[in-house]
C-alpha positions, 0 to 999 in steps of 0.5 A: 670133250668126247668127239661125237661118235660117226654116224653108221649111216654116214659111214654105209653111204660113203662106202657105197659111193666108193664100192658102186660109183668106182666100181661103175667107172670102168663102164662109164669110160667105155661108154664115154670113148665110144664117141669121145677119143680118150685122152681128151675125154679123160683130160675133160674129165679129170680138168674139170673135177680138179678145177671145181674142187681147187676153187671150192677149197680156195673159197674155203681157205686152203693156202696158195700152193707154192711152185714146188707143190705144183710141180709135184703134184703135177709129177704126181698127175702124170704117173696116176691121172695120166700114165694111169687113168689116160691109158686105161681110159685108151685100152676101153676102146678094145676090151671090156671094161669088166676085163680092165677092172680086174687088171687094175685090181692088181695094182696093191700087187704092184705096191708090194712089188715096188716096196721089195724091188724099190729103194725100201728094199722091204722083203715081202712076208708069206702072205704078201709073196703068195698074193703076188704069185697068185696075182701073176698067175691069175692076170696070166689066165685072163690075158691069154689062158682060155683062148676065148678071147677078150676083145670087144666086137670089131676089135682085131686081136691085135688091138685086143692085145695092146689094150690089155698092155695099156691096162697093165702100164696103167696099174705100174704107173698109178702104183709108181705115182702112189709111191712118190706121192706118198714120198713128196711132201705134197699140200695140205689137206690131202683133198687139195692135193688131190685136186692139184694132182687132177688138175695137172694130170688133166692138163698133161692128158690133154696134151697127150690129146693134141699130140696124138691127133685127137683134137684134129680128129674130133667130130662134135656133131658125132658125139652121142648123148650117152657118152656125154652122160658118162662123161659128165658122171664121170666128172662129178660122181667119179672124180669128186664125190667119190674121191670126197667120200674116200678122203673121208672114209680114211679118217673115220675108220680103219684103213685097211677096211677103206682098202676092201674097195680094191677087190669090191670094185672090179666085181661090180664092174664086171656085173654091170658090163655083163647086165647093162652092156651084154659084155661076155662072161668067160670062164677065164675071167671067172677063173681069173677074177677069183684068182686076182681078188683072192691075191689082193686079199692076200697081199693086203692081209700081208701088209697089215700084218707087217705094219702092225709088226713093225708098230709093235717093233717101234713103240718099244724104246730100245733104250729104255725098254718101255712103251713109246707113244702108240702107232696107228695102224 
């Protein structure tokens, strides 16, 4: 039986969700942390989203996870959700959402670095190496090359510097967690592992909020309506809808095409921050954003070339010289 073709309208809707919703989450985070402490906000966001997804998938027949699977997803959640998104949320108290999004766009470059310097020892090809160098130079421009200032109104230069550093650490943590997730035998389906990862990361974030004194400082009467709406948007659309669309796209179209979100999201974030909350669009951000997006494109094209080359090598049997089963890239 021939498999029915995937609806183009459905593909476009899924891409719209990944491009626009994930691109808008940076602004939503900024609005949420205006009156909600960042670690507690992110903990509620991912904890609630993970609980909803976990409950729905269990009701649809997903098996009960083992203790080992809970441990592995907790490690992934601590790195990706707590270390990655938690530090990002904390940083947006002090730096514009557009700048944060541009710095987060460097995550694919850290993948190249980890594959090179980590246990795989996979030397980057020319495109990946060029992308890595251009990306690092662009980050330097974003951080301080222009002298135009990077902090939000009311934030000191030191706070802005700490906020920028926190995002860079967050990108490394997210990349490390992603690399760990690729190797660990996480539960199936992928969305079920995502739900467990969000639950584990959300729990770590809540603990971070308590240990850092955020819970004692919460003033519920001072929490604004737009912070509550932003938190609800992040939980439902940013963590459930967009993640589900992303997982479906990975099965419906080529992964390289899905990866284009890495350089569309920051453009969406910068434009929304400039348009809706008057974030500064400085010359350094324009130059740096062009460099970051270009570097990610180079690195991703280099990765596709490397995977195709590896697939071609594996497809030829060294013992018989005949083609083996095709490898999907």
